[in-house]
Backbone as a printed PyTorch tensor [residue, N CA C, xyz], in Angstrom:
tensor([[[ 41.8740,  19.5210, -10.4710],
         [ 42.1480,  19.4700,  -9.0590],
         [ 42.7500,  20.7910,  -8.5740]],

        [[ 43.7180,  21.2990,  -9.2870],
         [ 44.3410,  22.5650,  -8.8920],
         [ 43.3240,  23.7010,  -8.9470]],

        [[ 42.5200,  23.7200,  -9.9960],
         [ 41.4980,  24.7600, -10.1400],
         [ 40.5310,  24.7110,  -8.9620]],

        [[ 40.1080,  23.5230,  -8.6180],
         [ 39.1870,  23.3480,  -7.5000],
         [ 39.8200,  23.8170,  -6.1960]],

        [[ 41.0950,  23.5220,  -6.0060],
         [ 41.7920,  23.9490,  -4.7930],
         [ 41.8520,  25.4680,  -4.7070]],

        [[ 42.1040,  26.1200,  -5.8250],
         [ 42.1870,  27.5790,  -5.8420],
         [ 40.8220,  28.1900,  -5.5360]],

        [[ 39.7800,  27.6580,  -6.1390],
         [ 38.4550,  28.2310,  -5.9920],
         [ 37.8170,  27.9420,  -4.6330]],

        [[ 38.1340,  26.8180,  -4.0190],
         [ 37.4390,  26.4170,  -2.8040],
         [ 38.2320,  26.6280,  -1.5180]],

        [[ 39.5080,  26.8680,  -1.6130],
         [ 40.3360,  26.9640,  -0.4120],
         [ 40.9480,  28.3420,  -0.2610]],

        [[ 41.4790,  28.5860,   0.8930],
         [ 42.1610,  29.8420,   1.1630],
         [ 43.6590,  29.7190,   0.9450]],

        [[ 44.0630,  28.7480,   0.1540],
         [ 45.4760,  28.5500,  -0.1300],
         [ 45.9010,  29.4470,  -1.2840]],

        [[ 47.1470,  29.8530,  -1.2440],
         [ 47.6850,  30.6340,  -2.3490],
         [ 48.0720,  29.6990,  -3.4830]],

        [[ 48.2510,  30.2660,  -4.6580],
         [ 48.6930,  29.4740,  -5.7990],
         [ 50.0540,  28.8560,  -5.4990]],

        [[ 50.9040,  29.5920,  -4.8150],
         [ 52.2130,  29.0660,  -4.4450],
         [ 52.1160,  27.8460,  -3.5430]],

        [[ 51.2120,  27.8940,  -2.5830],
         [ 51.0190,  26.7550,  -1.6760],
         [ 50.4740,  25.5420,  -2.4220]],

        [[ 49.5430,  25.7810,  -3.3250],
         [ 48.9660,  24.6920,  -4.1110],
         [ 50.0200,  24.0940,  -5.0360]],

        [[ 50.8030,  24.9440,  -5.6740],
         [ 51.8620,  24.4670,  -6.5610],
         [ 52.8490,  23.5920,  -5.8010]],

        [[ 53.2030,  24.0230,  -4.6250],
         [ 54.1400,  23.2450,  -3.8070],
         [ 53.5280,  21.9010,  -3.4180]],

        [[ 52.2660,  21.9030,  -3.0290],
         [ 51.5880,  20.6700,  -2.6240],
         [ 51.4830,  19.6770,  -3.7760]],

        [[ 51.3090,  20.1900,  -5.0020],
         [ 51.1570,  19.3290,  -6.1770],
         [ 52.4640,  19.1230,  -6.9340]],

        [[ 53.5360,  19.7290,  -6.4390],
         [ 54.8520,  19.6450,  -7.0740],
         [ 54.8120,  20.1700,  -8.5160]],

        [[ 54.1690,  21.3200,  -8.6890],
         [ 54.0770,  22.0020,  -9.9760],
         [ 54.5610,  23.4310,  -9.8040]],

        [[ 54.8610,  24.0800, -10.9190],
         [ 55.2460,  25.4880, -10.8380],
         [ 53.9890,  26.3490, -10.7510]],

        [[ 54.1620,  27.5510, -10.2300],
         [ 53.0280,  28.4810, -10.1620],
         [ 52.5210,  28.8120, -11.5570]],

        [[ 53.4310,  28.9610, -12.5150],
         [ 52.9950,  29.2950, -13.8760],
         [ 52.1420,  28.1800, -14.4750]],

        [[ 52.4380,  26.9350, -14.1500],
         [ 51.6180,  25.8180, -14.6210],
         [ 50.2200,  25.9110, -14.0320]],

        [[ 50.1290,  26.2390, -12.7600],
         [ 48.8230,  26.3820, -12.1090],
         [ 48.0330,  27.5120, -12.7640]],

        [[ 48.6820,  28.6520, -12.9970],
         [ 47.9970,  29.7840, -13.6290],
         [ 47.5340,  29.4410, -15.0440]],

        [[ 48.3470,  28.7310, -15.8160],
         [ 47.9350,  28.3200, -17.1630],
         [ 46.7010,  27.4350, -17.0940]],

        [[ 46.7020,  26.5070, -16.1760],
         [ 45.5750,  25.5990, -16.0190],
         [ 44.3070,  26.3640, -15.6320]],

        [[ 44.4380,  27.2980, -14.7000],
         [ 43.2910,  28.1030, -14.2700],
         [ 42.7460,  28.9160, -15.4420]],

        [[ 43.6310,  29.5270, -16.2200],
         [ 43.1990,  30.3180, -17.3780],
         [ 42.4350,  29.4630, -18.3790]],

        [[ 42.9060,  28.2620, -18.6350],
         [ 42.2220,  27.3710, -19.5780],
         [ 40.8480,  26.9760, -19.0660]],

        [[ 40.7540,  26.6830, -17.7700],
         [ 39.4610,  26.3150, -17.1960],
         [ 38.4770,  27.4790, -17.2900]],

        [[ 38.9470,  28.6930, -17.0580],
         [ 38.0710,  29.8670, -17.1460],
         [ 37.6070,  30.0880, -18.5810]],

        [[ 38.4960,  29.9060, -19.5430],
         [ 38.1210,  30.0520, -20.9500],
         [ 37.0270,  29.0650, -21.3200]],

        [[ 37.1700,  27.8250, -20.8840],
         [ 36.1650,  26.8100, -21.1780],
         [ 34.8360,  27.1400, -20.5070]],

        [[ 34.8960,  27.6580, -19.3110],
         [ 33.6770,  27.9900, -18.5810],
         [ 32.9360,  29.1620, -19.2280]],

        [[ 33.7020,  30.0980, -19.7720],
         [ 33.0910,  31.2750, -20.3910],
         [ 32.6340,  31.0180, -21.8170]],

        [[ 33.1770,  29.9850, -22.4170],
         [ 32.7670,  29.6220, -23.7710],
         [ 33.5430,  30.3180, -24.7600]]])
């Protein structure tokens, strides 16, 4: 969900983190993992 929000919206990671009640570093870790899986 966070990854999709980052890729599809004009929201910053900070705004998304606040909306989901997560830290920015958690969002970045999640995004990095999704990118690794996508790249193989």
